[in-house]
N, C-alpha and C positions, 0 to 999 in steps of 0.2 A: 718540142715546141717551147718557146720561151714563156716564162710566167709573165702575166700582164697586169698592169695597174694604171690608173690615170696619172697619179703623181708618185714618183719615187724620191724619197728623201734619204740622203746619205749622211748618217750621223745622228745618234740618239742622245745628244746632249739636250740642254734646255731649249735651244732654238729649234732643233728638229722636232722635238716632242710637242712643243707649243704649236708649231705649224701643222703637224699631223693631226692633233686634236681639233684644230679649227677647220681643216679641210674635211675631216670625217664628219664633223657636226653639220657641215654644209652639204653633205650627201656625195662627196667625192671619194672614190676608192683611192686609198693611200697606203703605201708600204714604206717602212723605215728600215734601212739596213745599217747595222752597227758592227764595226770590226771587232770590238770586244766580245768575248764569249760569255762574259758575266758582268753584272753591274759593279762599278768601282765605288768604293767607299772613300777614296781620296778626294779631297775638296780643292777645287781650283777657285771658283767664285763662291762668295758667301754673303755678300752684301746685296740685299734686295731693297731697292729704293721705292719711294711712295708711288710713283707713276706705274712701276712694274706691278706693285700690289693692286693698284686699281685695275690693271689689265687682267690680273689673275682673279680679281673679284668679279669682273665681267664674264669669267669662265667658271665661276662657282667654286674655286679652289683656294682663294686667298685665306679664308678663315682657318682652314685646315693647316695651311703652311704656317700661319702666324702662331698656332699652338706649338709648333715644333721649334721655334726660334726665340731669340732674345731681342726685345725692342729697345732701340737706342734713340733717345730724344734729342741728342745734340750731335753735331757733326763738326769735327775739328778742322779748322782752316790751317793754312800755312802759318807756322808759328804756334802761339798758345791760345789764340782766339777760337771761339766756338760759335757755330750757328745753331740757333734754337729752332728745331723742326716742329715744335708743338704749334707754331703759328701757320703751318701749311694749310691751305684750303682743301683738305683731303680727308677722307675717312681714315687714312693711315698717316697721321702726322709723326712719323718716325722712320728710322731705317731698321730693317729686320736683318739680324744676323742669323743665318742658318746654313748648314753645310749644303753644297751644291747637290749632293745625292738626295737630299730631302726634297729640293725643288724638282729634281728629275723624277722622283717617286710619285709626287702628286700629279705631275704632268703626264707621266706614262700611264698611270691608272686612268686618268681622264681619256687619253687618246685611245687606249685599248677598249674601254667601256663604250666609246662612241663608234668603234668599228675599225680603227686603224690596225694594221698588221705590223707589229714590231718584231724584227728578227735579229737576234744577237748572233755573233760568230759568223758574220757575212761580210767579207772584205771585198770592196770594189777594186777590180784590177784594170778595168778599161771602160771607155765610153765611146760611142759613135752615134752621132745624130744625123737625121735626114729631114726631109720636109714634113714627114708624118709623125715622127717621134724620136725616141732615143733608145738605143740598145746598150745594155749595161752588162758587163762581164763580172761575175762574182765568184770568189773562192770561199767555200764554207770552212769552218774550223776543223771538219773531219777530212779535209783535203779534196773533196769533190768540187766540181765546177758547175756553174749555173749561168743562165742568161735571163735577163729581165728585159721587158719591153714596156716603156712608159711614154705617155704623151708629153710629160714634162719631168725634168729632174732638178732637184734643188740640192746644192752642195752646202750642207751645214756641218761639215766635217773638220772644222777647226783651222788653225793657222797653217798647218801642213796639208791642206786639203788636196786629196787625190783628184777630186772633181776639177778643181781650179787648175792644177798642174797638168792633168791629162789633156784638157781642152785648150791649154795655152793662154789662160787669162793672165795678163800682166799683174804683178803685185809689187809695185815700186815702193821704196821707202828706205829706212835705215835702222840699224841697231842703236837704240837710244841709251841703254845701260847694260853693261856686261857683268857677268858673275854675281848676280843677285842671289842671296841665300834664302832658302825657304825651309821652315821647320814647323811641323805640327807637334806640339808638346803638351805635357801636363805642367801646371805651375803650382809651386808650393804656396804662392800668394796669388790666387786667381784674381783676374781683372774683370770688372763689370762692364767696361766700355773700351773702345779702341784708344790706344795711346800711340803717339808718334813724335819723333823728334830727330833733328839733324844737327850734327856737330861737324867740326873740321874733319874728323876721322871717318865719318860716314853717317848712315841713317839707320834707324830701327823703327819697326812698326809691330805692335802687339795687339791682338784682338781676340776676344772670345769667339768661338765658332758656333756656340749654341748647343753643343753636345758634350760639354765638359772638357773639350780640348781647346787649345789656343793656337792661333796662327802667328808665327813670327816671320817677318820679312826684314832682311837686313842687308846692308851693303857696306863693305869695308874698302875705303879708297885705296889703302895701301896693300890690299891682298886680293887682287882680281885674277883668280885662276880660271882656266877653261871650264866651261859648263860641264864637261865630262869628268872633271876632277872630283874625287870623293870629298864629302863634306863631313867635318867633325862638329858635333854639337858645341864643343868648346869655342870654335870660331864664332858661332852665333852668339854664345853667351858674352864673349869678349866685346864685340861691337855693340851689343845691346846695353851692357853696363856703361859703356862710354856715352851712348846717346841718351839713355833713359835713367842712368844712375843706379840701376839694379837689373839683374837678370830674372827677378821674380822667382828664383829657385826652379828654373825650367829643367825638366827631366823626362825620361821615358819617351823619346821621340818615336812617332809612328811613321813619320815621313821626313826625309832629309834630301834636299836636292839643290842644285844650282840652275839658274835659268837666265836668259837675257831678255830684256824687254825690247820689242821692235815697234816701230811706228810705220805701218804699211797700210795701203788701201788699194783695192782693185779699181781702176778707172771706170769700169763698167761692171754692173752686177748681173747683167744678162747677156748671153750669147745664144741667140736662137731660142731653142727650147730648154736651155739650161740656165739656171739662176744660182746666185750665191747669197748666203745669209750668215749673220753672226761673224765669228772669227775667220771664217773662210773668205769673207769680204773685206774685213778690216781688223787690225790689231793695234794696240796702243799701250801706253804705260798703265800699270795697275792703279795709279793714283786716282782716287775718287771712286773706285769700285764700279766702273761703268760697263765693263765688258759684257757680262751676262745680261745686264739690263738692256743694253743696246741691241743685243741679239734677239731678245724676246720682242722688242719693239719692231725689229725687222720682220719677224715671223708674223706678228699681228697685222702689219701693213701689207705683206705679201699674200696672206692666206685668202682674204676676201676677193682679191683681184684674181688669183689663180682659180678660185672656185667659180667665179662668174664666167671666166673664159672657158674653163673645162665644161661647164654645164650649158654653154652656148648662149649665155645671156649678155655677153660683151665680146668685142673683138680683141685681138691680141694687143692692140694699142693701149688697152687699159694697163697692161703690165709695164708700160713705159713710165707710168706714174710712180712705180716702186723706185726706179732709179732717180727720178726727179725729186722725190720727197726724202728718201733715206740716204742717198749718197752725201748730201750736204750735212746731214746729222752725223754720219760717220766721220766726215772730215772735221767737224767741230769737236767731236769727242777726242779725236787724235790730237788736235791742237791744244785743247784745254788741259787734258791730262798730261801732255808733254810739258806744258808751261808749269803746271803744278810740280812736276818732278824736278824740273830745272830750278825752280825757286827753292825747293827743299834742299837742293844740293849747294846752294850759296853758302860759302863758309867764311866770307869776309865779315868780321864783327860789325862794322859800320852798316853794311848792307843788310845784315840779318836784323839788326836793331831797327832799322828803318822799315823793313818788311813786317816785323812784328807790330810796330806801331800802326802801320797802315791796316793790318788785319784787325786789330782791336778797334780802330776807328770805324771800319766797315761793319763790324759786328754790332757796334753800339748805335748805329743809325737804322731804325726799323725798316724804312722803305728799301734801303740798299741791302740790308741783311735778308729781308724777305725775298728780294729778287735773286740773290745769290743762292738761297736755300731752294727756290723753285728751279733754278738752273741745275743745281747739284743733284736734285732728286727726279729730274725729268718732267716735273709738273709744268714747266714753261715751254715744253716742246710744241711747236706749231708748224704747219706746213703752208707753202705759198698759196695765196688766194688770187683768183683772177681780178683784173681791174673792175672796180665798182661793186665788188661782192660785199655782203654784209660783214661787219667787223668780226662776227663770231666764226666766219668761214675759215677752216683750216686749224682752228684752235681745239684744244682738249675740251671735250664736252664735260660740263660739271655734272655731278651725280645728283640730278634733280629729284626732289620728292614728287611722287605721282599720286593722283587721286585714288583713294581706297576703293576697293571693289572685290567681289568674290573671285578668287583665283588670279587676280591681277598683281603684277609686281609692285613693290612699294617704292623702289628706286629705279632710276634710269639704268644703272649698271646691272641690276637684276634683269631688266628687260633685254639687255644686250647678251645675256647668256644663251639666247637662241642663235647667236652668230648671224643675225640678220640686220638689215637697216631698221632703225627705229625712228618713227615720226612722232614728235612731241608737239601737242597743240590741240586746241579746241576747234576742230574743223569737221566738215561733213565727211562721212565715211568715204574712203578712197577705195575704189574697186579696180581689180585687175592685177594687183601686186601682192596678193595675200600670202603667197608662198615665200616672198622675199622681203616683206615689209611688215613690221608690227606698229600699230598705232596706239599711243597711250596719251592720257590726259594729265597735265601737270596739276599739282595740288597748289593752286594759287599762282599769281604772277611771279615768275622766276627767270625772266630773261625775254628773248624774242617770242613773238606770238606763235611762230612755227619754227621748228628746229628739226632738221633731218640729220640724224647721226649715223655715221658709217659703222660697220661691224667692229672696227678697231678703236672705237671710242672717240673719234674726231668728227667735227662738224663738217658735213658735206655742203649744206645749204641752210640758210636761215632767212626769215622775213619778220618785220616788225608789225605786220598786219596779216589778216587772214585772206591773203590773195590766192584764191583757188586756181586761177589761171596760171599764175607764176609757179605754184606748186606742181600743177600738172605738166608744166614745161620742164621742171627740175627733175621729177621722178624718172622719166625715161633716160635722162642723161646719166643718172647715178645708179638707179636700181635696175635699169634695163627696160626693154620693150614691155608695153602693157600686155 
């Protein structure tokens, strides 16, 4: 007999682990299959932006992760201008640099603690779906075969997703930059914050990883070898010296490789009972460090929808909102990061001078600089609202202070840790949704009179007065039948 689970997630990276933890917290049986037989200490993503930290705060793991990384208060723009992140309207007014395996560690611990089943050394070799569920063929690391049966499957298995390829999801796009060099090294002259520059010969980026190592990403316009070609550290040193004036004494590499950056996106993130998230759904230039952050947002958006459908509190049409809300965000990230990369590659002196002047001017204007910082860190992400909806609808919920009380959360994002909807406001007690809804009282006037916040930290519905009838009409629409 096949092993059974409500939701089967393929891929135990940050996206898959976030999704698994959220589903387990909502009472859904969830299993994660990971092809690797053991955890990898190699870091792909290492920038954790403010909005991602807020999502992790709503899951009770942000503070632990912050202790493991390095806080960066400024973000370099194209050229030599910098955005001041200290002005962000967030509990986390900085970018956190920490190795990806640290993020995976805190998310894995949370997922397992909540009841998720994470299995390493389990490679998916085939999928077949029908009207009732999905059958998944698995090969274990010891060579034995297995079959799983799930109501839904989520492919969170990266750019070369087996789930996406097996089921024939299109993945159109293009290779944006070939033969990019990557090295994790020690530096004789350590750097406290990321540095980047582009010259006619190429580009170089150096950043601390938060664990004593530094990541170097470089591209040599005159030496574009196949990604399979071996990489010598001296090639990385050479272009870094040209772009940044020094190689900082880089030595003792623990990882050397070449890769190409692609800009691709699946036209649809769902096919029946199979969905895609993270790099399985979209890939883009590393400029801006958006990859892991976008995947974690995918997971947060999808989890509460899947939980409601699996537990019979909503129809499958609720899953359509995942495509509606997240596909445009993925498209925007691809467009913006690609634009940043192309601007960085401009080597005409006149154009580079003009670009630098424009960047400095933008950074010097507080309203524009604040807007750019909010976009770069995910703080400005908002979802479409229906016509006539309250202006707060679809926006990121602010971390409101809550009225003190014995055993009650102090902030909205602490209340969100139960992975349920949260109703903020001074209103009569709402009966019939106790298992799915938490009601809290704000500490003084801090926005709309009533605020219904989704489990992913975005506003579902709001009102400027205590209209009980309107509230009772909104709750079934979002939280499910009474």
